[in-house]
C-alpha positions as CSV (number, residue, x, y, z in Angstrom):
1,M,-129.9,80.7,-52.2
2,M,-126.6,80.1,-50.4
3,T,-126.2,79.4,-46.7
4,S,-124.1,81.4,-44.3
5,D,-121.0,79.4,-45.5
6,N,-120.9,81.9,-48.4
7,T,-120.7,85.0,-46.3
8,L,-117.6,86.3,-44.7
9,Q,-117.9,85.3,-41.0
10,I,-115.4,84.5,-38.2
11,G,-115.1,80.8,-37.5
12,Q,-116.1,79.6,-40.9
13,G,-112.7,79.6,-42.6
14,I,-111.4,82.0,-45.2
15,Y,-109.4,80.5,-48.1
16,T,-107.8,82.3,-51.0
17,I,-107.2,80.4,-54.2
18,R,-103.5,80.2,-53.3
19,E,-104.3,78.8,-49.9
20,M,-106.7,76.3,-51.3
21,A,-104.0,75.2,-53.8
22,Q,-101.6,74.7,-51.0
23,I,-104.0,72.7,-48.7
24,L,-105.2,70.5,-51.6
25,G,-101.9,70.0,-53.2
26,Q,-103.1,71.3,-56.6
27,P,-101.8,73.8,-59.1
28,Y,-103.0,77.4,-58.6
29,H,-104.4,77.6,-62.2
30,R,-106.5,74.5,-61.7
31,V,-108.1,75.7,-58.4
32,Y,-108.7,79.1,-60.0
33,R,-110.6,77.4,-62.8
34,W,-112.6,75.4,-60.3
35,V,-113.7,78.5,-58.4
36,N,-114.5,80.7,-61.4
37,T,-115.7,78.3,-64.2
38,Y,-117.2,75.5,-62.2
39,W,-118.5,76.7,-58.9
40,D,-119.2,80.5,-59.5
41,E,-120.1,80.4,-63.1
42,R,-121.8,77.0,-63.7
43,L,-123.2,76.1,-60.3
44,G,-123.6,79.7,-59.2
45,E,-125.7,80.4,-62.3
46,S,-127.9,77.5,-61.4
47,Y,-128.3,78.6,-57.8
48,G,-128.5,82.3,-58.3
49,E,-125.5,83.3,-56.3
50,L,-121.7,83.1,-56.3
51,Y,-119.7,80.8,-54.1
52,S,-116.7,83.2,-53.7
53,W,-116.2,86.7,-52.4
54,R,-113.4,89.3,-52.2
55,V,-111.1,89.6,-49.2
56,E,-108.6,92.5,-49.3
57,G,-108.4,92.2,-53.1
58,S,-108.1,88.4,-53.1
59,Q,-110.8,85.9,-54.2
60,A,-111.7,83.6,-51.4
61,V,-114.2,80.8,-50.5
62,G,-115.5,79.2,-47.3
63,F,-114.6,75.9,-45.7
64,H,-117.4,73.8,-47.2
65,T,-116.4,74.9,-50.7
66,L,-112.8,73.9,-49.9
67,V,-114.1,70.4,-48.8
68,E,-116.2,70.1,-52.0
69,F,-113.1,70.7,-54.1
70,Y,-111.4,67.8,-52.2
71,L,-114.3,65.6,-53.4
72,L,-113.8,67.0,-57.0
73,I,-110.2,65.8,-56.8
74,L,-111.3,62.3,-55.5
75,F,-113.8,61.9,-58.4
76,G,-111.2,63.1,-60.9
77,E,-108.8,60.5,-59.6
78,A,-111.5,57.9,-60.0
79,G,-111.9,58.9,-63.7
80,V,-115.1,61.0,-63.4
81,A,-115.2,64.1,-65.7
82,P,-115.8,67.5,-64.0
83,R,-119.1,67.8,-66.0
84,K,-120.4,64.7,-64.3
85,V,-119.4,66.1,-60.9
86,L,-121.3,69.3,-61.5
87,E,-124.4,67.4,-62.7
88,A,-124.3,65.3,-59.5
89,H,-123.9,68.5,-57.5
90,R,-127.0,70.0,-59.1
91,E,-129.0,66.8,-58.5
92,L,-128.0,66.6,-54.9
93,Y,-128.8,70.3,-54.4
94,Q,-132.3,69.6,-55.5
95,L,-132.6,66.4,-53.6
96,K,-131.1,67.6,-50.3
97,G,-131.7,71.3,-50.4
98,T,-128.1,72.3,-49.6
99,P,-125.7,74.2,-51.9
100,F,-122.9,72.2,-50.3
101,P,-124.0,68.6,-50.7
102,F,-120.4,67.2,-51.0
103,A,-119.7,68.5,-47.5
104,N,-122.6,66.6,-45.9
105,R,-121.8,63.3,-44.1
106,E,-125.1,61.5,-45.1
107,V,-124.6,62.4,-48.7
108,L,-120.9,61.3,-48.8
109,K,-121.9,58.0,-47.2
110,S,-124.3,57.3,-50.1
111,L,-122.1,58.4,-53.0
112,R,-120.8,55.8,-55.4
113,T,-118.9,55.8,-58.7
114,D,-118.0,53.4,-61.5
115,G,-115.3,55.8,-62.8
116,T,-117.6,57.4,-65.3
117,H,-120.9,58.2,-63.5
118,I,-121.8,59.2,-59.9
119,Y,-124.5,57.4,-58.1
120,F,-126.5,58.1,-55.0
121,E,-127.8,55.3,-52.8
122,L,-131.4,56.0,-51.7
123,P,-132.6,54.9,-48.2
124,D,-134.5,51.9,-49.7
125,G,-131.2,50.6,-51.2
126,E,-131.9,51.7,-54.8
127,I,-129.1,53.4,-56.7
128,M,-129.9,56.7,-58.6
129,T,-127.6,58.0,-61.3
130,L,-126.8,61.7,-60.7
131,D,-126.8,62.9,-64.3
132,G,-130.3,64.3,-64.7
133,T,-131.8,61.1,-65.9
134,R,-132.2,59.5,-62.5
135,Q,-131.6,56.1,-64.1
136,L,-131.0,53.3,-61.6
137,N,-127.8,51.3,-61.8
138,M,-126.3,48.9,-59.3
139,E,-122.7,48.9,-60.7
140,F,-120.5,51.2,-58.7
141,V,-117.1,51.4,-56.9
142,E,-117.4,52.8,-53.3
143,L,-115.4,55.8,-52.4
144,F,-114.1,56.3,-48.8
145,F,-113.8,59.8,-47.4
146,K,-111.0,59.4,-44.8
147,K,-109.9,63.0,-44.5
148,L,-113.0,64.6,-43.1
149,S,-114.5,65.0,-39.6
150,F,-118.2,66.1,-39.2
151,D,-120.2,68.1,-36.7
152,T,-123.4,67.0,-35.0
153,E,-125.5,68.3,-37.9
154,G,-123.6,66.1,-40.3
155,M,-121.6,68.8,-42.1
156,A,-117.9,68.7,-42.6
157,S,-116.2,70.4,-39.7
158,S,-112.5,69.7,-40.3
159,F,-110.2,68.5,-43.1
160,W,-107.0,66.5,-42.7
161,P,-104.9,67.2,-45.8
162,L,-102.5,64.3,-45.2
163,G,-105.1,62.0,-43.7
164,K,-106.1,61.5,-40.0
165,E,-103.0,59.5,-39.3
166,K,-101.0,62.7,-39.7
167,A,-100.9,65.7,-37.4
168,I,-102.1,68.5,-39.8
169,V,-105.7,69.7,-39.6
170,V,-107.7,72.4,-41.2
171,D,-110.4,73.6,-38.8
172,P,-112.4,76.7,-39.8
173,A,-113.1,77.4,-36.1
174,R,-109.4,77.8,-35.3
175,K,-107.0,80.5,-36.6
176,F,-109.4,81.4,-39.5
177,G,-109.0,77.8,-40.8
178,H,-105.3,78.0,-41.4
179,P,-103.6,74.5,-41.3
180,L,-102.3,73.8,-37.8
181,I,-100.7,71.0,-35.8
182,A,-103.7,69.0,-34.4
183,G,-104.3,69.9,-30.7
184,H,-102.1,73.0,-30.9
185,N,-102.2,76.5,-32.4
186,I,-98.9,76.0,-34.1
187,Y,-98.5,76.7,-37.9
188,P,-96.6,74.1,-39.9
189,E,-94.7,76.9,-41.6
190,T,-93.3,78.0,-38.2
191,L,-91.6,74.6,-37.7
192,L,-90.4,74.6,-41.3
193,D,-88.6,77.9,-40.7
194,H,-86.8,76.4,-37.8
195,F,-85.8,73.4,-39.9
196,K,-84.6,75.6,-42.7
197,A,-82.5,77.5,-40.2
198,G,-80.7,74.3,-39.3
199,D,-82.5,73.2,-36.1
200,P,-82.8,69.4,-35.9
201,I,-86.3,67.8,-35.5
202,P,-85.6,66.6,-31.9
203,Y,-84.8,70.2,-30.9
204,I,-87.8,71.7,-32.6
205,A,-90.1,69.0,-31.0
206,H,-88.6,69.9,-27.5
207,V,-89.0,73.7,-28.0
208,Y,-92.7,73.4,-29.0
209,Q,-93.5,70.4,-26.8
210,L,-94.5,68.2,-29.7
211,S,-93.5,64.7,-30.7
212,E,-90.9,64.3,-33.4
213,Q,-93.6,62.7,-35.6
214,Q,-95.7,65.8,-35.3
215,V,-92.8,67.9,-36.5
216,A,-92.1,65.5,-39.3
217,D,-95.8,65.7,-40.4
218,A,-95.6,69.5,-40.5
219,L,-92.4,69.4,-42.6
220,E,-94.1,66.8,-45.0
221,F,-97.1,69.1,-45.4
222,C,-95.1,72.2,-46.1
223,Q,-92.8,70.4,-48.5
224,A,-95.7,68.8,-50.4
225,A,-97.4,72.2,-50.7
C-alpha cells in the first residue's frame, strides 16, 4: 500500500500535471501519460492504489512522485525504455518495500544503466538486473543525481530543477512545494513580472534584496518552463 506521500497533506507538496510539466521542462501531454498510463495504471495496478488524487478538479501527485518522474527523464535520456523503468520500479518496490524507490538516496546511489537495462548494485558488490530475471551483469554506465537533496531518512527532500548551482528550488515543506528562490519565499514568476514590465535586473535584485545572479536564475527557469 502507498505511504503518506500519496495522501493530500500540508508540507508534502501538491503538483498538478501542468505544474509538473513546468518544473520538469516536459510537454504537458507527456507528463499526463506518465501519471495516468505508467504510475496510476501500470504501477498502481501492481501496488493496489493510485499515485494521484484530485485537487479542486485538477489531477495532482506528491513530491516523491515528481522526483520519480525526474528519474524517468534521466533514464530516457540514457536510452532506457519506459517499460524497463517500470520493471525496475516494481523490482525495487519488492526489494526495498517502498512505493517510491526512485526517491530514496540509497537506491539512487546503487542504480546503474548501460542504456538498455537498469541494474542495482547489491551491498556485496554484485550487480542485479532489474527486469524480473535478476540476472547479474557487470556492464553499466553510472548515473549521477545532482538535482536532489535528501532528509535524514534518505528520502528526497528537495529538487533543484536547474541544478544546485542555480538558485531555484522545489521544497515540499515551503509554499506547498512551489518553485522558489533558495533561501527566500519569493516566486520566480514574481521577478519575471517585473522584468516583463521593463525593470532591469539590478533594480529587481535591489528591491528584493537578491543577487543579480539569483534574479537571472529565476528568469532562466521561467523562460525555460
